[in-house]
C-alpha positions in Angstrom: -29.4 7.0 -27.9 -25.7 5.8 -29.2 -23.2 8.6 -28.6 -22.1 9.0 -32.9 -20.3 12.6 -31.0 -18.1 10.3 -30.3 -16.3 9.5 -33.3 -14.6 13.1 -33.0 -12.3 11.6 -30.1 -11.2 8.5 -31.8 -7.8 8.3 -33.6 -7.9 7.3 -37.4 -7.1 4.0 -37.0 -9.4 3.4 -34.5 -11.8 4.8 -36.8 -10.8 2.4 -39.5 -10.8 -0.5 -37.3 -14.2 0.9 -35.2 -15.5 0.7 -39.4 -14.5 -3.0 -39.9 -16.5 -4.3 -37.2 -19.6 -3.6 -38.6 -18.4 -3.6 -42.2 -15.7 -6.1 -42.7 -12.2 -6.3 -43.2 -10.6 -2.8 -46.3 -9.0 -4.1 -48.4 -8.8 0.0 -49.7 -8.5 2.3 -47.4 -10.3 5.9 -48.1 -10.3 9.0 -45.6 -11.1 8.4 -42.3 -14.4 11.1 -42.8 -15.7 8.6 -44.9 -16.3 5.9 -42.5 -17.0 7.9 -40.0 -19.8 9.1 -42.3 -20.9 5.7 -42.7 -20.9 4.9 -39.4 -23.3 7.7 -38.9 -25.7 6.6 -41.3 -25.6 2.7 -40.4 -26.0 4.0 -36.8 -29.1 5.8 -37.4 -30.7 2.3 -37.4 -31.8 1.0 -35.2 -30.7 -2.2 -33.2 -27.2 -2.5 -35.2 -25.2 -2.4 -32.3 -27.3 -4.4 -29.8 -26.7 -7.3 -32.7 -23.2 -6.2 -32.7 -23.0 -7.4 -29.1 -25.1 -10.6 -29.3 -22.2 -11.7 -31.4 -19.8 -11.4 -28.1 -20.5 -14.4 -25.1 -21.2 -13.2 -21.6 -17.5 -13.5 -20.3 -16.6 -10.9 -22.9 -19.5 -8.4 -22.7 -19.0 -8.9 -18.8 -15.9 -7.2 -19.1 -17.2 -5.0 -22.1 -19.2 -4.1 -19.6 -16.3 -2.7 -16.7 -14.0 -1.6 -19.7 -16.8 0.8 -20.2 -17.6 2.1 -17.3 -14.2 4.7 -17.9 -13.7 6.5 -21.1 -10.3 5.1 -21.2 -8.6 2.6 -18.5 -5.1 2.2 -17.3 -3.9 -1.1 -19.1 -1.6 -1.6 -16.0 -2.7 -4.7 -14.2 -6.0 -4.3 -16.2 -6.5 -8.7 -16.1 -5.4 -8.9 -12.0 -8.7 -5.3 -11.7 -10.8 -7.3 -14.1 -10.6 -11.1 -12.6 -11.1 -9.0 -8.7 -14.2 -7.6 -10.1 -15.4 -10.8 -11.8 -14.1 -13.8 -10.0 -11.8 -15.6 -13.2 -8.8 -16.5 -13.4 -6.6 -13.3 -14.4 -5.0 -15.2 -17.4 -8.7 -15.1 -18.6 -9.2 -12.0 -18.6 -5.9 -11.6 -20.5 -7.5 -13.9 -23.4 -10.8 -12.3 -23.4 -9.2 -8.9 -23.8 -6.9 -9.9 -26.4 -10.4 -10.9 -28.7 -11.8 -7.9 -27.5 -9.3 -6.1 -29.0 -8.6 -8.7 -31.7 -12.7 -8.4 -32.7 -11.8 -4.9 -32.9 -14.2 -3.8 -30.2 -11.6 -1.8 -28.0 -8.4 0.1 -28.5 -4.7 -0.1 -26.7 -3.9 3.7 -27.3 -0.1 4.3 -26.4 0.4 1.1 -24.3 -1.2 2.6 -22.2 -4.4 2.6 -21.7 -7.7 0.6 -23.7 -10.0 2.4 -25.7 -14.3 1.5 -25.7 -15.4 3.5 -28.3 -18.6 5.8 -26.2 -21.1 3.9 -29.5 -21.0 1.2 -28.2 -21.7 1.8 -24.8 -24.9 4.0 -24.4 -22.2 6.1 -21.9 -20.3 9.5 -22.8 -19.5 10.5 -19.3 -18.3 8.9 -15.6 -21.7 9.8 -13.7 -20.5 10.9 -10.8 -21.9 9.6 -7.3 -23.8 11.9 -4.7 -22.6 12.0 -0.8 -24.4 14.0 2.1 -22.5 15.5 4.4 -23.1 15.6 7.4 -22.4 19.1 9.0 -24.6 19.1 12.2 -22.0 16.1 13.3 -18.6 16.4 15.6 -15.6 14.3 14.9 -15.4 11.6 16.1 -13.0 10.1 19.2 -11.6 7.2 17.3 -11.0 4.1 19.9 -11.6 0.7 18.2 -10.5 -2.3 19.4 -10.1 -3.4 15.8 -7.0 -1.8 15.8 -5.5 -2.6 18.6 -5.6 -6.3 17.3 -3.8 -5.8 14.7 -1.6 -3.6 16.4 0.0 -7.1 17.9 -0.7 -8.5 14.3 1.8 -7.0 13.0 4.1 -7.0 16.0 4.0 -10.9 16.0 4.7 -10.7 13.0 7.6 -8.6 13.0 8.8 -11.2 16.1 8.5 -14.4 14.3 10.3 -12.5 11.4 7.1 -14.0 8.7 7.9 -14.4 5.2 5.4 -13.7 2.9 4.8 -14.4 -0.7 5.5 -12.4 -3.4 2.1 -10.8 -3.2 2.5 -10.6 -0.3 -0.3 -12.7 1.9 0.9 -14.9 3.9 1.8 -18.6 3.4 -0.9 -21.6 5.2 1.6 -23.0 7.6 2.2 -19.0 9.0 -1.4 -18.6 8.8 -2.7 -21.5 10.3 0.1 -20.1 13.5 -1.4 -16.7 14.0 -5.3 -18.3 13.7 -3.8 -20.0 17.1 -2.3 -17.8 18.7 -5.0 -15.0 18.2 -8.5 -15.9 16.4 -10.2 -16.6 19.9 -10.0 -13.6 20.3 -9.9 -11.5 17.2 -12.1 -13.1 14.7 -10.5 -12.1 12.1 -10.7 -13.6 8.6 -8.2 -15.5 6.6 -8.5 -12.9 4.5 -8.3 -9.8 6.6 -5.1 -11.4 8.3 -4.3 -11.5 4.6 -4.6 -7.3 4.6 -2.9 -7.1 8.0 0.5 -9.2 6.6 0.0 -7.7 2.8 0.5 -3.7 5.2 3.4 -5.8 6.9 4.9 -7.2 3.6 5.2 -3.5 2.3 5.8 -1.0 4.6 8.4 -3.3 6.8 9.4 -5.5 5.0 12.6 -4.8 2.7 15.1 -6.9 1.2 13.4 -9.5 3.9 14.6 -7.8 6.7 12.3 -5.5 8.6 12.9 -1.8 9.0 12.5 -0.6 12.2 12.3 3.2 10.9 9.2 2.5 9.0 7.8 0.2 12.5 8.8 3.5 14.5 7.0 5.9 12.5 4.0 3.9 12.0 3.9 3.5 15.8 4.3 7.2 16.2 1.0 8.2 14.5 -2.0 9.0 16.5 -4.2 5.4 16.2 -7.0 7.0 13.7 -3.8 8.2 11.5 -3.2 4.5 11.4 -6.5 2.7 10.3 -6.0 5.1 7.8 -2.3 4.4 6.9 -4.0 0.8 6.2 -6.2 2.2 4.0 -4.8 3.9 2.1 -1.3 1.1 1.1 -3.7 -1.5 0.9 -6.3 0.3 -1.5 -3.9 2.6 -3.0 -7.3 3.7 -5.2 -9.3 4.7 -3.0 -6.8 7.5 -1.4 -8.6 9.4 -3.5 -11.9 9.2 -1.8 -10.4 8.9 1.4 -8.6 12.4 1.2 -12.0 14.3 -1.2 -13.9 13.0 2.5 -11.4 13.9 5.0 -10.8 17.5 2.8 -14.1 18.4 4.3 -13.3 17.4 8.2 -16.9 15.8 8.6 -19.3 12.4 8.5 -21.1 11.5 5.5 -23.4 9.1 4.1 -22.9 7.6 1.0 -25.9 4.3 -0.8 -23.9 1.5 -0.1 -24.2 1.2 -4.4 -22.9 4.1 -5.4 -20.4 3.4 -3.1 -19.5 0.4 -4.7 -20.5 2.4 -8.6 -17.5 5.0 -6.9 -15.3 1.9 -6.2 -15.8 0.4 -9.8 -14.3 3.5 -11.1 -11.2 4.7 -8.5 -10.0 1.1 -8.7 -10.4 0.7 -12.9 -9.2 4.3 -12.8 -6.0 4.4 -11.0 -2.1 3.6 -11.7 -0.9 0.8 -9.8 2.8 0.3 -8.9 2.2 -2.9 -7.4 -0.8 -5.9 -8.2 -4.0 -5.1 -6.0 -4.4 -7.1 -3.5 -6.7 -9.5 -4.1 -10.3 -8.9 -2.2 -14.0 -7.3 -3.4 -16.0 -5.1 -2.0 -17.9 -7.1 -0.3 -14.7 -7.5 1.6 -13.8 -4.5 1.6 -16.5 -3.0 3.2 -16.3 -5.9 6.1 -12.6 -4.7 6.6 -14.0 -0.6 6.6 -16.4 -1.6 8.7 -14.2 -3.9 11.6 -11.5 -1.2 12.0 -14.7 1.2 12.3 -14.0 4.2 9.0 -17.6 2.8 8.3 -21.3 2.1 10.1 -24.3 0.5 8.0 -28.1 1.0 9.1 -30.6 -0.1 5.6 -28.5 0.4 2.9 -26.4 3.5 3.9 -23.4 3.9 4.3 -21.4 7.0 7.0 -17.7 7.6 6.2 -16.5 9.3 10.4 -14.3 11.6 10.6 -11.4 11.1 13.1 -9.8 13.8 14.6 -9.0 12.5 18.3 -8.5 9.0 19.6 -9.4 7.6 22.7 -5.5 7.5 24.5 -4.7 4.2 26.6 -1.8 3.9 29.1 0.6 1.2 28.3 0.9 -0.6 31.5 3.8 -3.3 31.8 5.0 -6.1 34.2 8.2 -8.6 33.7 8.0 -11.7 35.8 11.3 -13.6 37.3 10.5 -16.2 34.3 11.4 -13.3 31.7 7.7 -12.7 30.5 7.0 -9.3 29.7 3.0 -8.8 30.1 1.3 -5.3 28.6 -2.2 -4.2 27.7 -2.6 -5.6 24.5 -5.3 -2.3 23.9 -2.3 0.6 24.4 -2.1 3.6 22.0 1.8 4.5 23.1 3.2 5.0 20.1 6.5 2.7 22.0 5.2 -0.2 21.9 6.1 -1.9 19.5 9.4 -1.9 20.9 8.7 -5.0 23.0 9.2 -6.2 19.6 12.4 -5.1 19.1 13.4 -7.5 22.3 11.1 -9.5 22.9 9.1 -11.9 21.4 4.9 -11.8 21.1 3.5 -15.6 22.5 0.1 -15.2 24.4 -2.3 -12.7 22.9 -6.0 -11.6 25.3 -6.9 -8.9 26.6 -3.5 -8.9 28.0 -0.4 -9.6 25.1 2.4 -11.6 26.5 5.7 -10.7 25.3 8.7 -13.1 26.5 12.2 -12.6 26.1 15.4 -14.7 26.0 18.4 -15.0 24.6 17.4 -15.0 21.0 15.7 -11.9 21.1 18.4 -10.1 22.9 20.3 -11.3 19.4 17.4 -10.1 17.3 17.2 -6.6 19.0 20.9 -6.5 19.2 20.9 -6.6 14.8 18.2 -4.3 14.8 20.9 -1.7 16.8 18.7 -1.8 19.8 21.8 -2.3 22.8 21.1 -3.3 26.1 21.2 1.1 26.8 17.9 1.4 25.1 16.3 -1.6 26.7 16.8 0.4 29.8 15.7 3.0 28.8 12.4 1.4 27.3 11.6 -0.2 30.9 12.8 3.0 33.2 10.5 5.0 30.5 7.2 2.7 31.7 8.7 2.0 34.8 9.4 -1.1 35.1 10.9 -2.9 38.2 13.2 -5.8 37.6 15.0 -8.0 39.7 18.6 -8.4 39.6 18.7 -11.5 39.0 16.3 -10.7 35.5 18.4 -7.5 34.9 21.9 -9.5 35.2 21.4 -12.3 33.0 19.1 -9.8 29.9 22.8 -8.0 30.6 24.7 -11.1 29.9 22.3 -11.9 26.8 23.3 -8.1 25.7 27.3 -8.5 26.3 27.1 -12.3 24.6 25.5 -10.7 21.7 27.3 -7.3 21.2 31.4 -8.5 21.1 30.8 -7.5 17.5 28.8 -4.9 16.0 27.6 -2.9 12.4 27.3 0.3 11.4 25.7 0.8 8.1 26.9 3.6 5.9 28.2 5.0 2.1 30.9 4.0 1.1 33.3 6.6 -0.5 35.9 5.4 -3.3 38.8 7.0 -4.7 40.0 6.8 -8.2 44.0 7.3 -7.1 45.7 7.3 -4.4 46.5 10.4 -4.3 43.2 11.8 -3.7 42.7 8.6 -1.2 45.6 10.5 0.9 44.0 13.4 1.4 40.9 12.1 2.4 43.6 9.7 4.5 44.7 12.8 5.8 41.2 14.3 6.7 40.9 11.3 8.7 43.8 11.5 10.4 44.1 15.4 11.7 39.9 14.3 13.4 38.8 16.7 10.8 35.7 13.8 9.3 34.9 11.1 10.3 35.2 7.7 8.5 36.6 4.1 8.6 39.3 3.1 6.3 38.6 0.2 4.2 41.1 -0.1 1.8 44.1 2.1 2.3 44.5 6.0 1.0 41.2 4.4 -1.7 38.4 3.6 -0.1 36.6 4.9 2.9 33.1 3.9 5.2 31.3 6.7 6.4 29.1 6.1 8.4 25.5 7.1 7.7 25.6 9.9 11.2 28.5 11.2 10.1 27.0 11.3 6.2 25.7 14.8 6.1 29.2 16.5 7.9 31.2 14.1 6.0 30.0 15.5 2.9 29.3 19.1 4.3 33.3 19.5 4.7 34.0 18.3 1.5 31.8 20.4 -0.1 32.8 23.3 1.5 37.0 22.6 1.5 36.0 22.4 -2.4 36.5 19.3 -3.1 34.4 17.6 -5.9 33.0 14.7 -5.8 30.1 12.9 -7.8 27.8 10.0 -7.0 27.9 7.3 -9.0 24.0 5.8 -9.4 23.3 2.1 -10.4 21.1 1.8 -13.6 17.5 1.3 -12.8 16.3 1.6 -9.5 13.1 1.0 -7.9 11.3 2.9 -5.2 7.9 1.2 -3.5 6.1 3.9 -2.1 2.8 2.6 -2.4 1.0 6.1 -1.9 1.6 7.4 -5.0 -1.0 5.7 -7.2 -2.6 8.0 -10.0 -6.3 8.7 -11.1 -7.2 9.1 -14.2 -10.2 10.5 -13.5 -10.9 12.0 -10.4 -13.2 15.1 -8.5 -15.9 16.4 -10.0 -15.6 13.5 -11.8 -16.2 11.1 -9.9 -17.5 12.5 -6.8 -21.0 15.1 -5.6 -20.7 16.7 -2.3 -24.0 17.9 -1.1 -25.4 19.3 1.9 
C-alpha cells in the first residue's frame, strides 16, 4: 500500500507538482486540499503508481530508488555519491536528477535536500539494521602488518613530497614509483594506494606544504587509533557507525547485506564537506578486512573492537654510507622523524632510509635542527661514526646559515602607537621583530601568547583583522541527517 498519508509532509508547491505528475499541468490553481483529495482518490486504484514509474527509463528508476532510501537526501555532492553507487559519470547522474525534477518525481527543498514523495516508493521510514553485540568477547590487541605498510607509505609520500591530484589521489608516475618500492611486500591495489594518498593529502598537506605537526599528532596515536583515524578521514560517512559500535566496547556482528544497506543510508545521509573518495562498497569492505577492522565468516561481518596493541620497538642502525635501517613494523611514535631528515628508498621487513644533503636541507626547512637530530639518535642509542657525524653536521651548518620563523604580523596604524611597541621591545618587556620602524612588527609564534597577554594587562587595545572569507578543513565534522536509532538497532 502506498503511503497516502505522506502527502501531509509535502509543502503546498510540492503537492501541486505531484498533482501535475498524475493529472497534467494545472491551468487554474486551486487549494491544496483539493489536490490532496484528488490524489487520494486516484491512488485507491490499483497499479496507478506502477504505470507511472514504468514511463521512466532504467537509469532514472535506479536513481529514484537510491533517492528514496531516505525521507530527504542532502543535495551536497549528490551527483558524485550516486555516481559511486551506480558506476555512472557524475554529469550523467546530474542530468538524470534534473530530468526527475522536471518530471515532478522529486523535489528540491531549500536548495539543500531532495525529497521523493513516499507514495511513489511504498516506503515511509528508514529500516534500522540489526547489529549483534558479542558481550562475552574480550577486546582484541591490534597487530596489523597492513597498518605498518600504510605508515611507511605515508612516510615515503612525505619524503618524496609527492603532489596529489585535486581529489587527493596519485598521478600515474607516482603510482608506478610506489609500486616499484612497495608492491612486492604490501600487495596493495591501486585503489588502496589512493586511499592512503587521499588520507595523506587531506591530513598532512596544506598548500603544498607538509604539516609536520599533524604528522607528529598522527604518529603519536596508538596503532588502532591510527587505523580509526584513517577510516574516519577517508570515509567520514562511517564515523557515526564506528563511534556507535565502539561505544559498546565489544566486538559485534552484522550481516554483509545489512552493512551494505547501512553504508548506503549513511553515505546518502551525510552532509560532506569534501568530494567523497571514489570507492564502492566492495572496495571499502576489502580495505576494512586488510587493516583488520573487519573479519568475515560466510555472510557475517565481525567488527573488531580494540583497546590495546602489540608494541614493537624501533631497532635502528646507521651505516657508514648514511643509510638508516629500521624494522618496518615498529610502533614507536617518533618513527616518523626519519622522514624529516632522510628519504625512504627501500621497503621490506626492514625499511631503508638515506640521509643526504637534500634531505638535511628539507629537515632544516621543516624546523628540524641539528640538535633535534642528535636527540633522536641518542634517544634510540644509534651509533654514529665520527665521519658520518661530521658530514651530517656540515650539511646542517651549510643549510642553517639562514633561518625562518613563523609568526603574526602586528600593524600600528599611527607612528605614535608604533613607538609604544618599539619601546616595549627595547626595554625587553616583549619579544618581537620590528619589520618597519614604528609601524609593522612580527611576533614569533612562540612569543604570541606572552606578547598579547602583556598588551591585555597593559590595557593596550588591538583587534584582529579577519579575511573576507576563509574555510577550515575538518573532515571529521560530517553530519548525518539520520542516525541512531534510525539506522542501527543493537541486539544481544
